[in-house]
DSSP file (Angstrom, degrees, kcal/mol; ACC not computed):
  #  RESIDUE AA STRUCTURE BP1 BP2  ACC     N-H-->O    O-->H-N    N-H-->O    O-->H-N    TCO  KAPPA ALPHA  PHI   PSI    X-CA   Y-CA   Z-CA
    1    1 A K    >>        0   0    0      0, 0.0     4,-0.6     0, 0.0     3,-0.6   0.000 360.0 360.0 360.0 -30.7  -27.6  -14.2   -2.9
    2    2 A G  G >4  +     0   0    0      1,-0.2     3,-1.0     2,-0.2     4,-0.1   0.890 360.0  50.9 -63.0 -39.3  -25.4  -13.9   -6.1
    3    3 A R  G >4 S+     0   0    0      1,-0.2     3,-1.0     2,-0.2    -1,-0.2   0.717  99.2  66.8 -74.1 -16.2  -22.9  -11.6   -4.4
    4    4 A M  G <4 S+     0   0    0     -3,-0.6     3,-0.4     1,-0.2    -1,-0.2   0.737  97.2  54.1 -73.3 -20.4  -22.6  -14.0   -1.5
    5    5 A R  G << S+     0   0    0     -3,-1.0     3,-0.3    -4,-0.6    -1,-0.2   0.396  94.2  72.5 -92.6   2.7  -20.9  -16.6   -3.7
    6    6 A R    X   +     0   0    0     -3,-1.0     3,-1.2     1,-0.2    -1,-0.2  -0.136  51.7 121.8-111.1  38.7  -18.3  -14.2   -5.0
    7    7 A G  G >  S+     0   0    0     -3,-0.4     3,-0.7     1,-0.2    -1,-0.2   0.721  71.2  59.4 -71.5 -21.0  -16.0  -13.9   -2.0
    8    8 A H  G 3  S+     0   0    0     -3,-0.3    -1,-0.2     1,-0.2    -2,-0.1   0.396  83.8  82.0 -89.4   5.2  -13.0  -15.2   -3.8
    9    9 A Y  G <   +     0   0    0     -3,-1.2    -1,-0.2     2,-0.0    -2,-0.1   0.412  65.8 123.0 -85.7   2.5  -13.1  -12.4   -6.4
   10   10 A G    <   -     0   0    0     -3,-0.7     2,-0.2     1,-0.1    -3,-0.0  -0.180  64.4-114.0 -65.6 157.5  -11.3  -10.0   -4.1
   11   11 A T        -     0   0    0      1,-0.0     2,-0.3     0, 0.0    -1,-0.1  -0.605  24.9-133.9 -90.4 152.8   -8.1   -8.3   -5.2
   12   12 A S        -     0   0    0     -2,-0.2     2,-0.3     1,-0.0    -1,-0.0  -0.729  23.5-104.9-105.1 157.2   -4.8   -9.0   -3.4
   13   13 A V        -     0   0    0     -2,-0.3     2,-0.2     1,-0.1    -1,-0.0  -0.639  36.7-116.5 -80.8 133.1   -2.3   -6.4   -2.3
   14   14 A L        -     0   0    0     -2,-0.3     2,-0.2     1,-0.1    -1,-0.1  -0.509  27.7-123.9 -71.5 134.9    0.8   -6.1   -4.4
   15   15 A A        -     0   0    0     -2,-0.2     2,-0.3    13,-0.1    -1,-0.1  -0.537  31.7-173.1 -75.9 144.0    4.0   -7.1   -2.6
   16   16 A S        -     0   0    0     -2,-0.2     2,-0.3    11,-0.2    11,-0.2  -0.976   6.1-170.3-137.2 153.4    6.7   -4.4   -2.6
   17   17 A M  E     -A   26   0A   0      9,-2.9     9,-2.6    -2,-0.3     2,-0.4  -0.903  30.7 -96.9-137.4 166.3   10.3   -4.4   -1.4
   18   18 A E  E     -A   25   0A   0     -2,-0.3     7,-0.2     7,-0.2     5,-0.0  -0.699  36.4-120.9 -88.6 134.7   13.1   -1.9   -0.9
   19   19 A C     >  -     0   0    0      5,-3.0     4,-1.8    -2,-0.4    19,-0.0  -0.578  14.4-145.9 -71.2 128.1   15.6   -1.5   -3.6
   20   20 A P  T  4 S+     0   0    0      0, 0.0    -1,-0.1     0, 0.0    -2,-0.0   0.704  95.1  48.5 -71.8 -16.8   19.1   -2.2   -2.2
   21   21 A H  T  4 S+     0   0    0     16,-0.1    17,-0.0     3,-0.1    -2,-0.0   0.926 132.6   7.4 -87.8 -50.1   20.6    0.4   -4.4
   22   22 A C  T  4 S-     0   0    0      2,-0.1     3,-0.1    15,-0.1    -1,-0.1   0.458  90.0-128.1-113.6  -3.6   18.4    3.5   -3.9
   23   23 A H     <  +     0   0    0     -4,-1.8     2,-0.2     1,-0.2    -5,-0.0   0.747  62.3 134.3  59.8  28.9   16.2    2.3   -1.1
   24   24 A E        -     0   0    0      1,-0.1    -5,-3.0    -5,-0.0     2,-0.3  -0.643  65.0 -94.7 -94.7 161.7   12.9    3.2   -2.9
   25   25 A L  E     +A   18   0A   0     -7,-0.2     2,-0.3    -2,-0.2    -7,-0.2  -0.590  53.5 162.4 -79.8 141.6   10.0    0.8   -3.0
   26   26 A K  E     -A   17   0A   0     -9,-2.6    -9,-2.9    -2,-0.3     6,-0.1  -0.939  43.1 -90.1-147.4 166.1    9.8   -1.5   -6.1
   27   27 A L    >   -     0   0    0     -2,-0.3     3,-0.9     4,-0.2   -11,-0.2  -0.583  52.8-102.4 -77.4 144.9    8.1   -4.7   -7.2
   28   28 A P  T 3  S+     0   0    0      0, 0.0     3,-0.1     0, 0.0    -1,-0.1  -0.413 102.6  17.2 -71.6 148.1   10.1   -7.8   -6.5
   29   29 A H  T 3  S+     0   0    0      1,-0.3     2,-0.3    -2,-0.1     9,-0.0   0.795 107.2 104.9  62.6  33.3   11.9   -9.4   -9.4
   30   30 A R  S <  S-     0   0    0     -3,-0.9    -1,-0.3     0, 0.0     2,-0.2  -0.946  80.5 -96.6-134.6 156.9   11.7   -6.2  -11.4
   31   31 A V        -     0   0    0     -2,-0.3    -4,-0.2     7,-0.1     7,-0.2  -0.508  49.1-105.1 -69.0 141.1   14.1   -3.5  -12.4
   32   32 A C     >  -     0   0    0      5,-1.9     4,-2.1    -2,-0.2    12,-0.1  -0.556  22.1-150.7 -70.7 124.2   13.8   -0.5  -10.1
   33   33 A P  T  4 S+     0   0    0      0, 0.0    -1,-0.2     0, 0.0    -7,-0.1   0.697  91.7  52.3 -70.0 -17.2   12.0    2.3  -11.9
   34   34 A H  T  4 S+     0   0    0     -9,-0.1    17,-0.0     3,-0.1    -8,-0.0   0.877 129.1   9.9 -86.4 -42.0   13.9    4.9   -9.9
   35   35 A C  T  4 S-     0   0    0      2,-0.2    11,-0.4   -11,-0.0    -1,-0.1   0.625  90.1-126.4-116.4 -18.6   17.5    3.9  -10.4
   36   36 A G     <  +     0   0    0     -4,-2.1     7,-2.5     1,-0.3     8,-1.9   0.597  61.4 136.7  86.1  11.9   17.3    1.3  -13.1
   37   37 A Y  E     +B   42   0B   0      5,-0.2    -5,-1.9     6,-0.2     2,-0.3  -0.701  26.7 175.0 -97.4 145.3   19.3   -1.4  -11.2
   38   38 A Y  E >  S-B   41   0B   0      3,-2.6     3,-1.6    -2,-0.3    -7,-0.1  -0.950  72.1  -7.7-146.0 128.0   18.5   -5.1  -10.8
   39   39 A N  T 3  S-     0   0    0     -2,-0.3     3,-0.1     1,-0.3    -8,-0.0   0.858 129.3 -54.3  56.8  40.9   20.6   -7.7   -9.0
   40   40 A G  T 3  S+     0   0    0      1,-0.2     2,-0.3     0, 0.0    -1,-0.3   0.450 118.7 101.3  78.3   0.2   23.5   -5.1   -8.5
   41   41 A M  E <  S-B   38   0B   0     -3,-1.6    -3,-2.6    -5,-0.0     2,-0.7  -0.905  76.8-116.8-118.9 147.2   23.7   -4.2  -12.2
   42   42 A E  E     +B   37   0B   0     -2,-0.3    -5,-0.2    -5,-0.2     3,-0.1  -0.742  39.3 166.3 -81.5 114.7   22.4   -1.2  -14.1
   43   43 A I        +     0   0    0     -7,-2.5     2,-0.4    -2,-0.7    -1,-0.2   0.835  66.4  29.7 -94.5 -43.8   19.9   -2.6  -16.6
   44   44 A V  S    S-     0   0    0     -8,-1.9     2,-0.6   -12,-0.1    -1,-0.3  -0.978  79.0-132.4-122.0 127.3   18.1    0.6  -17.6
   45   45 A S        -     0   0    0     -2,-0.4     2,-0.5    -3,-0.1    -9,-0.1  -0.708  23.3-160.9 -81.9 122.5   19.8    4.0  -17.7
   46   46 A V        -     0   0    0     -2,-0.6     2,-0.1   -11,-0.4   -12,-0.0  -0.907  10.2-137.7-107.1 123.7   17.5    6.5  -16.0
   47   47 A S    >>  -     0   0    0     -2,-0.5     4,-0.8     1,-0.1     3,-0.7  -0.439  18.8-119.2 -78.9 156.2   18.2   10.2  -16.7
   48   48 A K  T 34 S+     0   0    0      1,-0.2     3,-0.2     2,-0.2    -1,-0.1   0.762 110.1  65.3 -67.2 -26.6   18.1   12.8  -13.9
   49   49 A E  T 34 S+     0   0    0      1,-0.2    -1,-0.2     2,-0.2    -3,-0.0   0.848  98.4  53.1 -67.2 -32.8   15.2   14.7  -15.7
   50   50 A E  T <4        0   0    0     -3,-0.7    -1,-0.2     1,-0.3    -2,-0.2   0.808 360.0 360.0 -70.4 -30.6   12.8   11.7  -15.2
   51   51 A E     <        0   0    0     -4,-0.8    -1,-0.3    -3,-0.2    -2,-0.2   0.521 360.0 360.0 -72.7 360.0   13.5   11.6  -11.5
């Protein structure tokens, strides 16, 4: 009976969107981990070795 009352404990799926600069998937409202761009500006410089 205890497990029947815990239906709201489920996890939700994280939303993802396409980066307009490099077209990789990223989390919304976050800097793209692949290219380092956010809102059309380079925020984090990503070296080619990390890619």
